[in-house]
FIKE-101677 format. One record per residue (C-alpha): residue in three letters; residue number from 0; x, y, z. Coordinates in steps of 0.5 Angstrom, whole numbers. Example, Ala and Ser with C-alpha at 12.3 -4.5 7.8 and 13.67 -1.06 7.14 Angstrom:
<pts>
+---------+-----+-------+-------+-------+
! residuo ! num !    c1 !    c2 !    c3 !
+---------+-----+-------+-------+-------+
!     ALA !   0 !    25 !    -9 !    16 !
!     SER !   1 !    27 !    -2 !    14 !
+---------+-----+-------+-------+-------+
</pts>
This chain:
<pts>
+---------+-----+-------+-------+-------+
! residuo ! num !    c1 !    c2 !    c3 !
+---------+-----+-------+-------+-------+
!     MET !   0 !   280 !   115 !   255 !
!     LYS !   1 !   286 !   114 !   249 !
!     GLY !   2 !   290 !   120 !   247 !
!     THR !   3 !   296 !   123 !   246 !
!     LEU !   4 !   299 !   127 !   252 !
!     TRP !   5 !   305 !   133 !   250 !
!     VAL !   6 !   309 !   135 !   255 !
!     LEU !   7 !   314 !   141 !   254 !
!     GLY !   8 !   318 !   142 !   260 !
!     SER !   9 !   325 !   140 !   262 !
!     ALA !  10 !   328 !   133 !   264 !
!     ASN !  11 !   333 !   132 !   269 !
!     ILE !  12 !   337 !   128 !   273 !
!     ASP !  13 !   338 !   129 !   280 !
!     PHE !  14 !   344 !   128 !   285 !
!     CYS !  15 !   342 !   125 !   291 !
!     ALA !  16 !   346 !   125 !   297 !
!     ARG !  17 !   346 !   121 !   304 !
!     VAL !  18 !   348 !   125 !   310 !
!     GLU !  19 !   348 !   122 !   317 !
!     ARG !  20 !   346 !   129 !   320 !
!     PHE !  21 !   346 !   135 !   317 !
!     PRO !  22 !   352 !   140 !   318 !
!     ALA !  23 !   352 !   145 !   322 !
!     ILE !  24 !   353 !   152 !   319 !
!     GLY !  25 !   360 !   153 !   316 !
!     GLU !  26 !   361 !   145 !   316 !
!     THR !  27 !   362 !   140 !   311 !
!     VAL !  28 !   360 !   133 !   312 !
!     VAL !  29 !   360 !   127 !   308 !
!     ALA !  30 !   355 !   124 !   303 !
!     CYS !  31 !   354 !   116 !   306 !
!     ALA !  32 !   350 !   114 !   300 !
!     PHE !  33 !   349 !   117 !   293 !
!     ALA !  34 !   342 !   117 !   288 !
!     ARG !  35 !   341 !   118 !   281 !
!     ARG !  36 !   333 !   120 !   280 !
!     PRO !  37 !   329 !   122 !   274 !
!     GLY !  38 !   327 !   130 !   275 !
!     GLY !  39 !   325 !   136 !   272 !
!     LYS !  40 !   319 !   139 !   272 !
!     GLY !  41 !   316 !   137 !   265 !
!     ALA !  42 !   318 !   129 !   267 !
!     ASN !  43 !   315 !   130 !   273 !
!     GLN !  44 !   308 !   133 !   270 !
!     ALA !  45 !   309 !   127 !   265 !
!     ALA !  46 !   311 !   122 !   270 !
!     ALA !  47 !   304 !   125 !   273 !
!     ALA !  48 !   299 !   124 !   267 !
+---------+-----+-------+-------+-------+
</pts>
């Protein structure tokens, strides 16, 4: 089926940080890796369509 798809919604960049363990309450941990991924409700809906 061929047609036109319109999606109205946000397109964002998600910043993901990997940590070796979850911090305890009030504790700060240092990330060991970072990644940027496309995201946002509109972008996710368009990718799923």
